[in-house]
C-alpha positions, 0 to 999 in steps of 0.5 A: 782908415788903414783898411782904404789905402789898397783902394787908392791905385785899385780904383784907377786899375780896375776903371782901366780893366772895364775900359780895356776889357769892355772894348767899344761897348764902352765909348760912349762913357768910358772917358766918365768913368775913368775921370769918376775914378781919378776923382773917386781915388782923390776922394779917397786920399783926402779922407786919408789925409784928414785921417792922418791929420787926426793923429800924432806926427810919429804915428801918421804912417799906416801899412796894410798888408794885402796877401803874401806874394813870393814866398820861396826859401828865405825870401818871403815878400808881402805885397804891402802898401804903406802910407806915411807923409812922404806918400801922402804928398804924392798921392794927393798931387797924382790923383788931385792933377790926374783928376784936371787932367782928366776933365781937360782930355775929355775936351781935348780928346774930344772926337779922336776914335780911341778916345776910350783907349786913351782914357783907359791908358791914364787910369793905367798910368794912375794906377803903376804911379799910385803902387810906387808911391804906396808900396812898402818894398823895393820890389812893388815899387819896381812894379809900379815902376815898370808899370808907369814904364809901360803906361808912357809908352802906351801914351806917348805912342798913343797916335802910333799912325805917326812914325815920329810918334812911334819912334819916340815911344820907343825911345822913350821905353828903351832909354828907361830900360836901361836905368831900369836895369839899375834897379833891378840889380839893386834889388839882388844887391838887398836880396844877398846882403840883407836877406829882403827887400822890404824898406824896414829892412834894408835901412835897418841893415845898411849900416852894417853892409858896408860903405861899398855896397852902400855906394853900389846901391846908391849909384844903382838907385841914381841910374834907375832915377836917371832914366825916370827922371830924364836926367843926365845921361838918360835924358834924351827921350823926354823931348821926342815924348813930346810926340803923344797927346798934350794931356800925355805930357802934361801927366808925365811932367808934373804929376807921374813919371818924371817925378818917380826919380825924386821920390826913389831918391827921398824915399832911399835916402838912408842908403844915400846918408850911408854913402856920400860918393853916391850922394856927391854923385845925386848933387852933380847929375843935378846941377848938370841936368839944371844947365844943361835942361835949361840952355835947351829950352834957349833954343827950342821953337816948338812950344812943348820942347822948351817946356820939356827941357825946362822940366829937365831942367826944374827936375834937375834942382829937385834931384840936387836938392835931394843929394844935400842930405836933410837940409835939402829933402823937404825943399826937392818936395816942396818944388815938386809939388809946387811944380806939378802945379805950374808945370801941369797949367803950362801944358795945358795952356799949350794944348789950349793953343795948341787946340786953336791953332790946328795943331801947330807948335812952332811959337814962331807961327804964333803971336798976339794970341792974348786978345784972342785967348784971354783965359789961356793967357791969364792962366799960364801967365800966372804959370809962367811968373811962378817958374820964373820965381816971382813973388808972392806965387809958389815958384819963389818959395820952392825954388828959392828955398833950393838956392838957399840949400845949395849955398848952404853945403858951405865952402867952394861946394856950396859957392859953386851950387849955389851960382849954378842955381841963380844961373840957371834961375836966369836962364829959365826967365829969359828962355819962359819970356821968350815963350811968353812973347812969341806966343801972346804978344807982337801981331799975329804970323800965322798966315797960313793956308788955310789960316787958323782961327784962333779962339778960347778952348771949350769950358771943359778945358779951361776951368782944369787951368784956372784951378791950376793956375790957383795952386800956381799962385799959392802952393808955394806959400802954403807949404812954406809959411810957417814950415808946414811942409818941413814940419810934415815931412820932418819924421820920415826924412828929417830936417836941417836948416842950411847955414847961409854964407849971408843973410836970406835977404840978400840971396833973395834979392840977389836972385830977383836981380838975376831973374829981372836980367833974364826978362830983360834980355829976352824982352829987349830980344823979343818984344817986337815980334818980327821974328822970322817963320822959320829959324835962321841958319847962321846962329852961334855954335851953343844955339845950334848944339842947343837945337840938338839937344847938346848932342845928347843923342850923338853922345849915347850913339857913340858912347853907348849904341855904337860900342853895343853894336860892335860887341854884339856883333863880336859876340856873334863872331864867337858865337858862330865861329867858336862855340857853334863851330865847335859843335859844328865840328864835332858833329862833322867829326862824327859824320866823317867816322861814321862814313867810313866805318859804315864802309865795313858793313857791306851786308855780304855774309862771305865779307864777314866770314872773311873778316872772321877768318882773318881775325882768328888769323891774327889771333893765332898768330898773337899767341903762337908769337908770345909762346915763341918768344 
């Protein structure tokens, strides 16, 4: 079955080409073709997965060389694909959740005149992400990496007539380019050091390359991961990206773009294990981001931006786990998979609410929707219970494993990391309970002119939400019980059981208590539903900062944008007055010299005769003077 790997990205890529090149002729059935292509790719993945299960664990990885891509002197890069246990997890997530989002989009985008183009971009997104996780070398990964960036730009700015959407797309594109520089420079170092960019060659040679080289590669790859996965300090684009259609938000947050950074760190684990400093940097970034996103989520009133901040925080959990080495890789991927179910379900549920509320996103103008939208309420509620980690829902199994791994780091580090993850769990319970209460409970607060008439979404939107809700309930238990995912991924990333300072039940009980405290605080504050339709101005300093995304934009502007602009202005001066000045000076000097020398060329024969006479006289005089001397 190894010959079918290329079909995984080829099917959605071919559908994207048909829809983009076919133009308006495909408007009537383009969305159906795109959905069928996504589902076909999922079927291919499922068949390959079944084939993989039939082989011993150490023989499950299969590869496929498609063609020779770059044969230049000593650099030879094959366009190769590799499907192993790690990439298979992503293939099933991308195509499975992606197909559900396609089905949902058929209803959500009904009536949009550019629906065919929207589905073409979705297909391009799937194809790029599949190439990213299937490439057997860093250069192929880079192509998929850039393809994901392009597709996200097109989808976030899909409603480009809205200035906010156009600005958000540009912001996401530019911020990601900053991170992409890290991956590009890492590729150069790999070629200079190893003469190759393939995973096999780089990983085989990393121990002999020295700690300095390994650290440089690790930090550059981390920079790339921060851009794609919206981790501090490159997190500012994620909230603005909510300007795109809601299915885009679900796809970016659950199955594609923001998971790419976690994949990169996990795939390159050999590099990070050879560079302890880079591994510590990964842990620090993940820890800061999980708290950063949770605090922001507490202060947002836009339902999609609350979920965006939540994604930032949950990806922080995954990055932290990936930085803990073999004790955390499996749990990072486990949480990534469970998060794919409940976060996609939450975003689609938010889209269902917006669909019923005439695209209103402010939760202060919701209220009492549980009776009017029962299926959306139930499916969203199951996702809510999963993300806050209530047993036996999926988030309980995956997030608690990361918390245990954090405490298992040992010593002061373990206490700090474990405490941060537990605190974040409590904050998550608070802001997600706030979201549930403001949206589905209390009395209605949507009295506007014209007044919306909330109603349940059509079945084409409801069924994907139901399937994702089932995953939100059972995925964690399926992946965790009996060490299913541990045994599956161990041949690729290894696994070490964390050594806990206290029994597991103590940590579990402590986490649940903190989560329930967060729920109770939110319930006490928002249960009545008498929420003002506009947020109060008199708020605490922390709340004001959280409303401004903890001044992430301001910091980036002060640290990067303004110094960069000043440097650019200074270089303009150097270029204008220095380099260009020197060039202009040479030209001016030559012009001056030619202007004066030109006066010697009068065109009169008598003048030239006089010059000859004078010159002859001077020569004769010089000769006579020489003899006399």
